[in-house]
N, C-alpha and C positions, 0 to 999 in steps of 0.2 A: 514394343514398338514393331512395327513392319520392318523387315531388313531393306525392303526397296524404299521406303521412306526414308529411311537412314541413310542409302545411297544419295537418294535426291539431295538431301542436308548436304554431306559429304561435296558433293559436286560445286557448292556454292562458296565452300570454304576455299580461299587465298594461298593453300600451301598444299605440298601433294601428300596426299593419302594414299596409304598401300593398305589392302587388307588381307590378309596371309591366313593358311591353316597351322596346326599344331606343329607340321614338319615344316614350315616357312616356305610353303608354296603361296606364289601370288596367285589371288583368287580373283582381285577386283584393284583396278586405278580409278581414281577418279581424275578429272577433267585436268586439273593442274598437274599430275602425276603421268598422264598421257602426253600431255605436252614436254615434260621435262625429257621422257623417255622416248618419246618421238614413234616408236613401232610397239603399238599395245600388242598385238598380235604374238610377238616375240618375246614378250615376257611372260604373258599370262602361262602360268602353270611351272613357270620357271621358280628355281630355288632363289630366293632372296638374297642369301648369303653370299652366292656366288657371283650374283650381279654387284652386289655394293660390299666389297671386300674390306672385313672390318679391321679398324687399327689400335683403336684403347677404347675402353668405358671409363669415363667420370661420373660417379654418382648415379644419376639415372639416365644417363645420355652415352649413347653410342655412335661413337667417331667412325666414319666409313668413307671409302673412297670407290667412284667408278674407273675404269680400264684406262680412260683418256685422261685420269687425273682427280676429275672435279669433287671436292671434298663436301662430305655432308655429316650432319649428326639427325639422330635421328630418338624419339619417345615412343615408347611401347604401352596401347593402352587394351585392357582386356574387354570385350564384350559381356554381356550376361550370358550370351552363348559362348561356353568355353572352349570350343573348337576354333574359336575365331580372335583374332588380335588386329588393332589397326596400330600402322604404324606411322606416326606423324614427321614426315621428313623434311626438314632444313636445309638448305643449301647454304654453306657457308662462301659461295663464289658467285652465285646468282642474283643479281640486283633487283631481278623481278621478285623475289620473295619480299613481302611487306615488313618483315622487321627489318631486314637488311636496309632497304630503303629508308624506313624511318631513323635506326640508328644513324644511317650517314646524314640523313637531314636535321637531326638534332647536332650533331656534331658539327654541320657546318653553321648553321643558327648558333651556336655557342661560342662560335669563335670568330665570326664576321665582326668587322669594325663598328658597321651599323647597328643601330639599335632595332630591334624586332618586337614589336607587341601584338597579341593573337587573343580576340574573344571569340568565344562560339556564338552558337546563333542565340543563346539568351542573354549574352553580354557579359559571362564569367569570363574575366582573365586566364588564358590555359600558357599562354607563352610570354614570357617578361625576360629577355635574353641578358646575358651580364654586361654588354655593353649597353643596352637600355638601363639596365640598373646604376651604371656609371653615371650616365650621361643626366638621370634625372633623381641621383642619391637616394634612391628607394629599393627595397630588396623583394625577389618574386615570392617568397615565402609569407610578406605580408599581404601581397596583392591574388595570389593563387586560389582559384575559383571564387573572387570574391566578385559583385557587380562593380563594371569600369567606375561607374557614375557616383559609385557610392563612396570610393576610394578617394576620387579625384573633387569629392565635396561636389557635385552637381546638384543642384536642387530636386532634380528627377531625370531621367533618362533621354529626355527631349534635349537637353545640352551637351549630351555626350556625341562626339561626331562619328564615332562607331556605330551607333545605333541610328544615327542619320543615314551612312550608307548601307546598314542592312536593310533599312526600309526603301529607299529609293534603287540598291542594286547598283550603284555608279560611285567608283571612286573619286575622293577628294586629293587632287594632287597640289604639289606646290606651297604647302603651308607653310606659314614661318610665327611661332606662337610660342609667350612666354608661358612655359610649365612648370618650371620650381625655380627654387633658387639655392646657389652653393657656395659656401662660404661668403654669407650674405650677398651676392651677386646675382642679379638676374640672370636665368638661365635660358636662352632662345634657341627653340629646337625648328630644324627644316626638314619637314615629313610627308612623306606620301600614303594615303589611306586606300585598301582595295576590300572589295567583297571578295569572298571565295566561293565560287558557285559550282553546285554540282546538280546535275538535271533540273537546270534554270531557278532552283532552291538556293537562297542563300546559307550556308553552313558555318561561316565563321566569316570574320573582319580583322584584317590585319595591317597594321601601322610600320612603315619602314623609316626609321628617323635617319639623319648624317648626323657622321659623328664628327662636329668641326672643330671641337680640341685635337681630334687626329689628325686633322686637312690643315690644322692652323699651323701644329708641328712639322708636318712635310714640307708644308710652305716655309715655315723658318728655316728649315735645314736646307731647303732647295737655295734658298736666297743666302745663306752664308755660304753654301758649297759656292755657289756663282762669284760671290766676293772674293774668296779664298784662289778661285781660279783668275779670277781680274787680278788679284794682287801678284800672284803668281806669275803672269804673263804680263805684268807691266810693263817692264824693262824692255821685253822684246817687241811686243805688240803695240800697247800704247805709246810708245816713244815712238815709235814709227809715224803715228797719226800727229803727234806735236812736233815733228820734226818738218813736216810739210805745212805747217800752218794750220791745223784744226786742231780742234778738240773735241768734235762729234761724231760719231756714225748715227745708224738708225736705229741700234741697240740702245742709244741714251735719251731718246724720243718717250717718254713717258705718258702713258693714259691705255686705259682699257676700254673704251666706248667705241662703238661700230664706226661714227666718223672720223676719229683719229686714225683707226688702224686701215680703215680705206685712204685716207690721204698719205699714209706710209706707202702703202702697195701702190698707190698712184706715182709717188715721187721716185718708188724703185723704178718703175716701169721708164720713167722720164731718162732717170739717170741713164738707161742703156741706150740711148739715144742722143746721137751726139751733136746737138743744136741746141741754141740759146734758149734759157728758160727764164721766165716773167714768174715770179713769186708773189704773190698779194696777198695781204693779212697785216691785221691791226697791229699795234705796237703791243710787244710783249708777246707773240705768237709765237715766236720762235724761226722767224723768217733766216738768218743767218745759220742756224741751228741744220733746217732744212737743207740749206746752201750747201753746208760743209759736209752733211750724208751725203747728199747726192752727187757728190765730188769723190767721196771717200768710198763710194758704193762701187765704181769703177776705175777710178784714175788715183789711185790711194798712194802711189810712189812718185806723183808730179806734185808742182806746188800749189797752194790755194790762198790767194791773196784778196783780202776786202777791204774795200775804202766806202767809207759814208762819205756822199756827195755833199752832204748839208752841213759837213762839219770843215770842209775846206774852202778858204775863199775863192771867188771866180777867177780871180788874175793869177792863182797860183794852180788851179785844177788840170790847166790843160798841157801846162809841163811836167804834173806828177801823173798825170795818165799817159800821156803820150812821149813825155822826155823833152830834153833839151841840149844845145850844143853852146860852146863857149860865146860869150859875147852877143846873144840871141838879146838879152836885156841886161841892164843893171844887175851885177852879182851873179849871173846865169853861167853854169857852168856844164861839162860834157855828161849828161846823166842818161840813165836808162828810164823808160817809164815802165807803168805798172802792166802795160800789156805785153810788154817785153819782158817784164821779170817774171810772169806768169809762165811764161813758156808752153808747153804743151798742156798746163793744167787748165786752173780756172780761176777766172775773176769775176769777184762780187762787187756791181755797184748798187749798195744798199741807199734807199731815200732817194732814187732816181729820178723822183718828180720836182725834188730841192735842185737839180742841176738848171743851171740856166740855159734857158732855149736856146742861144748861142751855139754852148757848149753841144748840146741835144744836136745841133746840125751836125756839127761835125764826127759826135757819136753813129750818127748814122750813117756818115760815109765812109767811117770805119767799119762800120760792121757788114757795109753791103761792099766793100773793095776788100777787104781782111787784111789792109796795108794801113800803115799809120806814118805820119812826117812828124819827126820831130820840130820841136820850138826853134824857129830860127835855121834849121835846113832843109834842102831842095830836096834829099833823098827820102825813098820811101821803103820802107821795112816791113815785110811779110809777117804778121801774126798767126799763133795758132792756138790760142788759148780757147776755153768755152767761156762764154759770157752769161754771167747769170745777172740779171735786174730784179729788184725787190721794190715796192712801192706800198706803202700803209694805206692807200685811198682807193674808192673806185677809179679806175684809169677812165672812164668815159667821161665823169664829173671833170677830173682832172682836163681830159683834154676840151672839155667847155670851156673851163678856167682861163685856158691858154697855158697851162702850167706842163703839160705833155704834147710834144708834136705827135698829132695823128698817125704820121706815115712812121714815127720812130716806135710807135705802139705797134703796129703790126709789122715791126721787122723784127723785135725782141718777144713779141707773143705766140710764136711758133707753137709752142711748149708752155701752157700756163698752169701754174699750181695755186689753188686758193686753200690759204690755211682757214680753218675754222676758229672762230672766237670761243674761250672759255663758258661764254652763258649760252652757247649753242651746242656745248657737250658737257652739259652737267653734271651727268654720271663719273667724270673724272675729276670732279673737286675733291671728293672724299678720299679718293685714291690718290691723288697728288698731294694732299694735304699729308697722309699716312706717309708718303714717301720721302716728302722734304722732314717729316718728324723725325725719320728714321737716319736720313742726312746728317742732320743737324746734332741728332744723339751722338754720333762718333765726334762730329768735330767740338761739340760742347761737352764731352763726356756725361752726359745725362740719359735718362732713362725714361722718357714719356713713351706711354703706350695708348694710354686715351682722350680721346676728346669727347667732352659733357655733348649733347645731347643740344642743349640751348647754342652753343658755342657752332657746332655744325648747321644747325638751322639757320644761324646769320651767314655763314660760309656759303651755302647752298641757294639763300636768297639774293644775295648781293650780285650785282651787275658785271662786276668786274672789267672796267673801261680797262684797266691796264694789264689785263689777262693774264698768264700764266707767269709773268716776270712779278705782278702785282702780289699774286698770291704765295710766291715763293718770299717775297719780302717781309708780307705777313704773318709768315708760318716762323720764320726767321727771328721778327719781334718777338713772338709767343715764345720761342724758345728762350730767350736771352732774358724775357721778364720771370720765367716759371721757377720753382724754387727748385735747387739741387734734389732734395730728398722729396720731390713729387714727382707722379708718375702720370698725372692727371692735367689736361691744359683745359683751361676754364674761360668764362668771359673776361673774369677778373685778371687773367694775363695779357689780356690786350692793352698796348699803350693806350693812354687815354684818348689821343688824336684819333687813331684806329678806330678806336670804340666808337667816337662818336660819328663818323662816317659811314661804318658799318651798321649802328645803332640806327642813323638819321635816314639811310636806304630801308630798312626794316619796319620803322615807323610810318615811312611813306606808303608802303605797299600795303599795310595794315588799314591806314588809313583812307584810301583812295579807292580799296575792292572789299566790296562787301561778299564774303566768302558764306558760300551755302553749305548746311550743315552735312552735305550730303556728298560734298565736294573737297578735294585734297589741294593742296596749292598750285602743284603744275596741273591742275585740271581747269582751274580756275585763269592760270596763265595763257594755257593754250586756248583756252576758250577767245579769252582778248585779242590773244596774237593772231588767231583766225579770223576775226570780226575785221580787226586794223585791216588785215590785209587783202580781205574779200572787199571792203569799203573801196581802198586803194584803187584795185583792178576795176571796179565798175566805174568809178570815177574817170578813169585813165581810157576805158573801154578796153581793158584787159592787155593793155601795153606794158609790158614785164619792166623797159628800161624807165619811162615814166613813173610806174607805180613804185619802184625801189627808190626813186629820189624822194618821193613825196613821203616814204618810209622813213628816209635817212639812212638806209643800208644798200652795200653794193648789188648788182642785180644777181651775181652768184648766190648769194646769201640768199636773196629773195626765193629762187627757183628752189633752194635746197629747201625753205621753210615751208614752202608749197607740196613740196613733195612729202616732207615730214607730214605735215598736216592734214594729206589726202585732199589739196584744194585743185580744183581743175575745170576749167570751162565746160557749161552744162550746153 
């Protein structure tokens, strides 16, 4: 072969190649070697052994280093021309060398916790790392160089997602599929699949699967660590909360949906403003929990006092709130009212709409003047507490019914917090169910870890009129009934009366709604909800208040649904 042609070939090699004569004089450097040594002219006709200082030899490898310390090893190949030797030089330090990069990449792929599967342009399996082996319970040696679709028993390559990505040159993201069974249990993997493009041609396809077992282990460890820390600090920190009349902070509010997280953030912002607060929410949505959390966010050292206005007779409510002096009425004694007892803390007036209108008038005066007069006394006493009120219905409907004074509403609603019902944050149902299972596992010394899909479907599709409190009650009943040696909750564990309520609701959905083959339940429910809202808006000429009344929901709830369903007036 012509030596010039040989040099052209060596220039394409991605390694440093140096040609020397028998006296070890450097005669030629390929492009990779020029880049390594920087100054070609300085080294031509120089002695190789003076530039690369010998350290030792191991078999057919010579280990050397440059003056600045960079280490190499090389192999010598003789050309047919006995006067020339080809030195193939490998850097032990330079990451640009292909073999170094490949070695590092292989180490990384084999050690990461996520599964990696690579097929070449033909569809042969080339990489199946240990994490993927563990997740799928398969061995790389059984797959190597086989067609992917043959090993997974697809009818042909059209059933392979890798071949689809190869043909379309587009990634497939966020897939969650059943790929195997492990210990008799179905094993689902969450993965992304990407094409490997070079010069706009696909040379391979690879998938990265999340190792959910490891994530679950880490999550369990985190929960256990938090539990231990909570127990460790229980005496010093949690007792302070209990001593001020509360049991909850924002950290106790459970839910991972966007709507509940935004509600918590809004409540935290409200807590920083020292004004009266109105909390609106259906029964069981956690109004007192939010009230206590608002108090503890900024005012933890002061007392928190709550009173349910519906539970106190009208003739006692005034003296309980404002206090009384001896002789004011039969049996009256000198007593301090709740407004004074709250000091600089917080007074929660729950179910304010149950307070008699005559008392609402007196309450309005107190909130305006920030002073109270005890029953039977002529003196006025200043009050310093923050007042939080809570109602479980639409305030404008209560005003129209005469159950809430309009002027009192405007006085108490300077800061308003609307709590979403559970049916508006469906994604929290599974999360809350698992939370209450863990809670009751500890209380009842059980080890429940799984909820069957049938039971979960019924829980997800129930309307939850009692909201989170009702869900907690149902999970509690399930946990009581499940056998001590069982780790699975099923429909059979539901008490009969609860089963009938949930099943009746599920049957009504299946009877009244015809579900298309191409639509899931949530899609159908969203379609129906959108049609009902649009109809109500059109019938009321897009009057939000009147439309919400026709639909039987509060105004804020309608606005939220319109935003979620992308409904706007054209």
